[in-house]
MIROKE-627229 format. One record per residue (C-alpha): residue in one letter; x, y, z. Coordinates in steps of 0.2 Angstrom, whole numbers, padded with zeros to 4 digits, always signed. Layout:
<nodes>
aXYZ...
</nodes>
This chain:
<nodes>
x+0064+0013-0114x+0056+0030-0113x+0058+0041-0097x+0045+0054-0096x+0046+0068-0083x+0028+0069-0081x+0025+0050-0078x+0018+0053-0060x+0003+0062-0068x-0003+0045-0075x-0014+0036-0063x-0019+0018-0062x-0037+0023-0067x-0030+0029-0084x-0022+0012-0087x-0038+0003-0082x-0049+0013-0093x-0037+0011-0108x-0037-0008-0105x-0056-0009-0103x-0060+0001-0119x-0046-0008-0129x-0054-0025-0125x-0071-0019-0130x-0065-0012-0146x-0055-0027-0150x-0070-0039-0146x-0081-0028-0158x-0069-0032-0172x-0060-0015-0173x-0042-0017-0178x-0028-0014-0165x-0021+0001-0174x-0038+0010-0176x-0043+0006-0158x-0027+0014-0151x-0030+0029-0162x-0047+0031-0156x-0042+0029-0138x-0028+0042-0141x-0041+0055-0147x-0052+0051-0132x-0039+0052-0118x-0040+0068-0107x-0024+0065-0099x-0011+0074-0109x+0004+0063-0102x-0005+0047-0106x-0011+0054-0123x+0008+0057-0127x+0011+0039-0123x-0003+0032-0133x+0003+0043-0148x+0020+0034-0146x+0011+0017-0146x+0001+0021-0161x+0017+0026-0171x+0025+0009-0166x+0010-0001-0171x+0009+0008-0188x+0028+0004-0190x+0024-0015-0188x+0029-0017-0170x+0019-0028-0158x+0009-0020-0144x+0019-0029-0131x+0035-0022-0138x+0028-0005-0139x+0022-0005-0121x+0039-0011-0115x+0045+0007-0120x+0035+0013-0105x+0039+0002-0090x+0034+0014-0077x+0016+0014-0084x+0015-0004-0090x+0023-0016-0078x+0030-0034-0083x+0013-0042-0077x+0003-0031-0089x+0015-0034-0104x+0016-0052-0101x-0003-0055-0102x-0003-0044-0118x+0012-0054-0125x+0004-0071-0122x-0012-0064-0131x-0003-0058-0146x+0007-0075-0147x-0009-0085-0146x-0019-0074-0157x-0032-0071-0143x-0027-0053-0139x-0046-0048-0137x-0050-0061-0124x-0033-0058-0114x-0036-0039-0114x-0054-0042-0108x-0048-0053-0093x-0034-0041-0090x-0046-0026-0089x-0057-0036-0077x-0042-0040-0066x-0036-0022-0066x-0054-0017-0060x-0053-0029-0046x-0035-0023-0042x-0042-0005-0042x-0056-0009-0030x-0044-0018-0019x-0032-0003-0018x-0047+0008-0014x-0052-0003+0001x-0034-0003+0008x-0032+0016+0006x-0049+0018+0014x-0044+0007+0029x-0028+0017+0032x-0036+0034+0029x-0046+0034+0046x-0031+0030+0058x-0020+0042+0048x-0032+0056+0049x-0034+0053+0068x-0015+0053+0070x-0013+0069+0060x-0027+0079+0069x-0021+0073+0086x-0003+0078+0082x-0009+0095+0076x-0020+0098+0091x-0006+0092+0103x+0007+0103+0094x-0004+0118+0095x-0007+0116+0114x+0012+0113+0117x+0019+0127+0107x+0005+0141+0109x-0006+0137+0125x+0006+0130+0137x+0019+0145+0136x+0005+0157+0140x+0001+0147+0156x+0019+0145+0161x+0021+0163+0168x+0004+0161+0178x+0009+0145+0186x+0026+0151+0191x+0018+0167+0199x+0007+0156+0211x+0015+0154+0228x+0011+0136+0230x+0020+0119+0228x+0016+0113+0211x+0011+0095+0208x+0023+0084+0198x+0011+0084+0183x+0011+0103+0182x+0030+0103+0184x+0031+0091+0169x+0019+0102+0159x+0029+0118+0163x+0045+0109+0158x+0037+0104+0141x+0031+0122+0139x+0048+0130+0143x+0056+0117+0131x+0044+0122+0117x+0046+0140+0121x+0066+0140+0121x+0069+0126+0109x+0053+0124+0099x+0061+0128+0082x+0076+0116+0085x+0064+0102+0091x+0054+0103+0075x+0069+0103+0064x+0077+0088+0073x+0060+0079+0072x+0059+0082+0053x+0077+0077+0051x+0074+0061+0062x+0059+0056+0052x+0068+0059+0035x+0084+0049+0041x+0073+0035+0047x+0064+0034+0031x+0081+0034+0022x+0088+0020+0033x+0073+0008+0031x+0074+0011+0012x+0092+0004+0012x+0096-0013+0005x+0102-0019+0022x+0088-0013+0033x+0073-0014+0021x+0070-0033+0023x+0071-0031+0042x+0058-0017+0042x+0046-0027+0031x+0048-0042+0042x+0044-0030+0057x+0029-0024+0049x+0022-0041+0046x+0024-0044+0065x+0014-0029+0070x-0002-0033+0078x-0018-0031+0067x-0008-0021+0054x+0003-0036+0051x-0011-0047+0047x-0019-0034+0036x-0003-0033+0026x-0001-0052+0025x-0018-0054+0018x-0015-0040+0006x+0001-0048-0001x-0007-0065-0002x-0022-0057-0012x-0010-0048-0024x+0001-0063-0027x-0014-0075-0030x-0023-0063-0041x-0008-0060-0052x-0003-0078-0053x-0021-0084-0056x-0023-0071-0070x-0006-0075-0079x-0009-0094-0078x-0027-0092-0085x-0021-0081-0099x-0009-0095-0104x+0008-0090-0097x+0019-0104-0091x+0021-0106-0072x+0040-0103-0072x+0038-0087-0082x+0022-0082-0072x+0032-0084-0055x+0046-0073-0061x+0034-0059-0066x+0024-0061-0049x+0041-0059-0040x+0044-0042-0048x+0026-0037-0043x+0028-0042-0025x+0032-0027-0014x+0036-0034+0003x+0053-0041+0003x+0049-0056+0014x+0035-0062+0002x+0047-0058-0012x+0059-0070-0005x+0046-0083-0003x+0042-0081-0022x+0060-0082-0026x+0061-0099-0017x+0046-0104-0028x+0055-0099-0044x+0070-0110-0039x+0059-0124-0033x+0049-0125-0049x+0065-0125-0059x+0070-0140-0050x+0053-0149-0053x+0046-0147-0036x+0028-0142-0032x+0022-0125-0025x+0013-0135-0011x+0029-0143-0005x+0039-0128-0006x+0027-0117+0004x+0022-0130+0017x+0038-0128+0027x+0038-0120+0045x+0050-0107+0039x+0037-0099+0029x+0027-0093+0044x+0018-0079+0035x+0010-0090+0023x-0007-0096+0029x-0010-0114+0030x-0024-0114+0018x-0013-0107+0004x-0002-0122+0001x-0016-0134+0003x-0028-0125-0009x-0013-0124-0021x-0009-0142-0019x-0027-0146-0024x-0025-0135-0040x-0009-0143-0044x-0016-0161-0043x-0032-0157-0052x-0024-0147-0066x-0034-0131-0060x-0021-0121-0052x-0027-0105-0060x-0044-0108-0052x-0037-0112-0035x-0026-0096-0035x-0041-0085-0040x-0052-0093-0027x-0038-0089-0014x-0037-0071-0021x-0056-0068-0018x-0054-0076-0001x-0040-0065+0005x-0048-0049-0003x-0063-0053+0007x-0052-0055+0023x-0045-0038+0019x-0062-0030+0016x-0068-0037+0033x-0053-0030+0042x-0055-0013+0034x-0073-0013+0040x-0068-0018+0057x-0052-0007+0058x-0061+0008+0065x-0070-0002+0079x-0053-0009+0084x-0044+0008+0084x-0057+0019+0091x-0056+0012+0109x-0037+0013+0109x-0037+0031+0102x-0051+0036+0114x-0040+0030+0129x-0025+0039+0123x-0035+0056+0120x-0044+0054+0137x-0028+0051+0146x-0020+0066+0138x-0035+0077+0142x-0036+0071+0160x-0017+0074+0162x-0019+0092+0155x-0034+0096+0165x-0027+0090+0182x-0010+0099+0178x-0019+0115+0175x-0033+0114+0188x-0024+0107+0203x-0012+0122+0206x-0026+0134+0204x-0036+0124+0217x-0022+0124+0229x-0019+0143+0227x-0038+0147+0230x-0037+0136+0245x-0022+0144+0252x-0030+0162+0250x-0046+0157+0259x-0035+0150+0274
</nodes>
């Protein structure tokens, strides 16, 4: 295994283009060693070019492509290597690499949809946080002296505002440091082996986002399993690879149960039909059961992958319309509170002057 310090500079799209071009060259009859050499010369990413040079050397020395790829596990995951290995063993590397390229393309598009769906709410939260922080730390301290000089009884909202202003003025730096440390500590805590499963279960229960996450996990699992089975990978081996490719620990435990059940000779439908698998939609075990009975499990899984990707796509399109009213209410409430707190004492002061 080779560890490269610049591995993070290699993007998913680099692997996608490499696989796509490799499949085209192999299908055209170009030998593997020559295809890798051509792709190495064409690569514009210096880090990825270095990896391809290593792969080209290994193949020239008589190693298999899968064996060479296994030296770079941070770039080529077990799922990728398994599809390549099956293709080499069966003598149909060109068709397996072609199918792998098509699947990576779908995965890339799916990731873009998920990232696009999360971009809008994250942008709104960041802008709202920056504006709110600017008001608290720069504007309110300027108004504090003015309000304290007014000879009127300040309303509760204004007193709260002044308390926040004084807090920001006297302890602003400490508050920022404490907030940053708290966020860092929270991230570390939910990353521990003890709390991570509970955090992942909590995320699945969050309204709207939980459903979005559930559909994303199901789409990834079904796509990966369908692709591996279609390429000729045995179901037991495919499940073990799919387990490693599953991020959410709740779903990973579901796949772990499948691995044990299949080893005992049970079906996927029976294993996932239990009430304890509450994050598995009812349609999944039923469709998988149809595939198991008809011998077309790969087709059923790929159909489910398309279905859940469509669900994620619909949720991504509707997410802004769901979040906009809630965010609008929060912003409107904050603006109303701020306006009332500032205008009310000024109005009281002008009224007392006229009297």
